[in-house]
N, C-alpha and C positions, 0 to 999 in steps of 0.2 A: 396254776401251771407250774411244773417242776422243770429244773434245768440240770439234770444229771450229766449230760454230755458236755455242756458248757463248763460247769464247775470242775468236772473231772479233768478237763484239759487245761485249766489255769494253774500257773505255778503257785506254790505255797508262799504266803506272806508272813514275815516275822517282824515283830516290833523292834525298832532300832536298826533294821537292815535296809539296804537300798531296795526299791521296788524292782522285782525281776521282770516286769513288763511295763512298757511305756503306756502312758495314759492314752495316747493316740491309738495304739493298737488295741487297748482294752475298750475304748469307745467304739472302735470299728466292730469288734466282736459282739459287744452288747447291742449295738444298733442292728446287727444282722440277726441276732437270735432271740432277743426279748420280744414278748408279745406287745401289741400296741398299747394295752393298758399299763403294763409294767414299764414300758419305755416312757410313758407319760409321767409315771411316778419318779423314774430316774431323772427326768428333767428338773424336778424340784431339787434333787440333790446336786445337780450340776450347776444350778443357778447361783449367782452371788447372793449372800444372805443380806436381805434388806427387810423392811417392814412388811412389804407385800409377800415376799417369799416365805417369811416366818409365819404370817397369817395363814397362807395356803398350806404350809406344812403342818401346822397345828390342827387344821381342819380336814386333812386328807382322810380318805376312807380307810387307807391301810394303817393298821395300828403301829407297825414298825416305824413308818414315816412320822406319824404323830409323836411317838415316844422319842424318836431321835431329835426332832425339832424342840420338843419340850425339855429334853435332857440338856441340850445345848443352851436353851434360853435360861434354864435354872443355873447351869454352871457359869455362864457369862454374868448373870445377875449377881451371884455370890461373889465372884471375883471383883466385879465393879464396886459392889458394896464395900468390900475390904479396902480397895484402892481409895474410894471416897473417904472412908474413915481415916485412912493413913494420911491423906493430903488435905483433910478438912473440907471436903466438898459435901453438898447436900445429897445424902443417899436417896431420899424419896424422889428427887428430880431425875435420877439416872436409871432407876429400875424400870424395865419394860415388861409389858405383857401381864397376864393374869396367872392365877394358880397359887397353891399353898406357899411355895417358896417365895414368889414375888411379894405376896401379902405379908409373909413373915418378915422379910427384909424391910418393907415399908413401915411396919408397925412396931418393930422391936429394935429400933436403931440404937438404943442405949444399952441393950443387953449384950453380954459377952457372946461372941459368935452368933449374934442376932437371934439367939434362942433356937437355932436350927436343930439342936439336939432334941427338941420337942417333936420334930417331924420324923416320919419313917425315912430311912436312907442314911448313908454316911457322907456327910459334907465336909468332913475334916480335911481330906486331901485337897479339896478345892479351896477351902479357907486358907490353907497353908501356902497356896500358890502366890498370894500377894507378898509373902515374905521372901520369895526368891528374887534376889536383886539382879541376877544375870537374866536379861530379857529373853535371850535365846533358850536358856535352860527352862525358863518359865513357860514359854510357848511349847517346848517339847514335852514338858510335864503335863500340860493341858491335853496334848494329843495322846500322851500315854494313857491318861484317864479315859479319853474317848475310845482309844483302841481297845482297852480292856472292856469297856461297856459293850462295844460291838461284838467282841468275842463271846462274852457272857450271854448277851441278848440272843445270839443266833446259835448257841451251843447245840440245840436240838432241832434246828430248822433245816434238816437235811435236804439239800438240793432245791430249796425254796427260792422264791423271788427275793425274800428278805435276806437270804444268805448272799445272793448276788449283789444286792444293795450294800450290804456290809463290806463285801469284798471290794467294791468300787471305792467306798469311803476310806477304807484302810489303805488302798493303793494310792489314792490321792494324797493322804497324809505322808506316806513314805516318800512319794515323789516330791512333795513340797519341801521336805527337809533336805532333799539332795540338792536343791537349787537355792534355798533361802540363805541369804547372807546375813551377817551380823548387822550391817547397816540397814538392811530392810526391816529386820526385827525391831531395831531401835526407832525407825521411822514410824512404824505402826504404833508403838507405844507413845511416842511424842504426839501423834495425831489424836490418840485416845485421851490423853491428859488435856490437850488443847480443847477438845470438844467438851470435856467436863467443865473447864473453866468458863466456857461460853454458855453452859447450861444446855447443851444439845443432848437430846435423848439418844442413847446408843442403841 
């Protein structure tokens, strides 16, 4: 199913700018116009990320959904591995999921950049995130990478459900940055490090 009318009526989103539409209004439009099957896929994107949601996303029938969850798992694993190395935590205990990147991080802990240059794809930008001391700047840099991935991934998906999903994810990121405070960003990071110290899988 295609969504020419829906997408043509939505305001343009630009990285680094405020979202020109509220998430509440966007949710209302999507709930009204998406097919039942596409709405079910959207619910995966709306749900908080936990082990169950990640598993469901990685096994979704829709390739875009699978790729999005896989991309985020890989990016988070690479960042966590860098943070573990920086703070002296056990990398192997913190990497989640399966796949080439997760396996590379678990088995190449002593190699510079975890040997990620051996895999297809550019992981240098993600590896560099751990070096950003300002927590808000780091989080925004992560979202910039996500935003670019979404733009590239849907470049030729004209009026498709995948383009709708990408639009929703981009809008959520822009909206999040309009309300997130420095204190909230620091709280997230403190909780991340505390979980690592306790050996909790992220």
